[in-house]
N, C-alpha and C positions, 0 to 999 in steps of 0.2 A: 303200166308205167307212171311218175310219179313226180312230184313238183324238180324242176330241172331236167330233165331227163331228154333225150330228144331220139329221132325217129327220119330215116326215110335219108340219111346219108351216103346210104351203098349208092345208091342212084347217082347222088348228085355228083361224088366224086367217081365213079366209073365211067360214069354216063349212060350205062345199062338199062333197063327196062327196072321200074320203080317195085320195089321192096316193101313197102313198109301201106299199111293203109287204115287208119287211125278214126275210131269212133267214138265218141263222147259221151260221156252221160250227163254230163254238167256244160257249162260255161267254162269256154278256155280261151286264156292268151296261146296266140302262136306266132312266133315271128318266122319270114318265110325265105332260106338264104338258096337264090340259084349257084348257079355251078362260079361262073365266073368270081362273083362276091365269095364264098366261099372259100375258094382257092385263093385269092389277096386277102381273105382272115388269116390261112391258116400257115403265109408268110408270113404275115402281121407277128403272130401269137402263137409257135412254135409248141408253147404249152397242148393248146388245144388239139394239133398235129399227135400228140404224144399220145393225149388221151383219148382219141378215135382211135388208137395203132394197139392201146393197150385193152383199149373193145373188141375192137375186132379178134386181136390175138385171142381174147379168152373166149368168145364164140368157137374158134376153129379149135382150141382145145375141146373147146364143149362137146366139138363132134368127134374128137381123137383122129385132128387133120394135122398136117407136119403145118406149122406156127413160128415164127421167129422165134428161141430161145432167150435172150438177150431182150429184160425190160428197156435199158438203157443205147438198144441198135440204132442207130440214123436212121431220122423220119423222113421224107421227104413225101411230095407226091406219087411215084414212081410205085412204092413203099404199099405207098396207102390203095390205090389201083390192086396191084400185086396182091396183096387181100383181099381186099372185095372179091376177085375174083377166083381167091380158093374156097370163101366163104360161098358165094355162088353153085361152086362145082360139086359143095359136099350138104348144104341146103335148097337146091333148088326154087333161088329165090327172085326168077324168072317170072312177075307177076302179069297178067296180063291187067289190062287197064278196064276197073269195074263203071260202071256207070252208076249214078247214087240216084236214090230215088229223090232226093232233093238236092237242091243245089245248095251249101254251104256261100256265103258274103266273111269279105276278112274284113269287117270295118275296124282300122284302131288298134289293129291286133288283137280283136276277140271273132274268134270263130260265132256266129249264130245263127 
């Protein structure tokens, strides 16, 4: 992953089990968005929904799974939830909660 990328969106969008774990080699800044906040953000800025849609569609295509054919297809919460479900079906994305060896604390947006 590089600067500006995101992770963990699938479980926030569809309310399912978490699908991402990140281990940082160095200090990093992170933004946590709760499901309700993300939904409000997606309604306010449809371009973000579009970017997530395109990323999910790409991931499905990489798995040779059925994905919406048109980049300009309408996108709403239901569409994103559907794509997340499709991706979970082909990628076995339901991860059980892990117990980190050390608790990380988020202060002023930086993971320490």
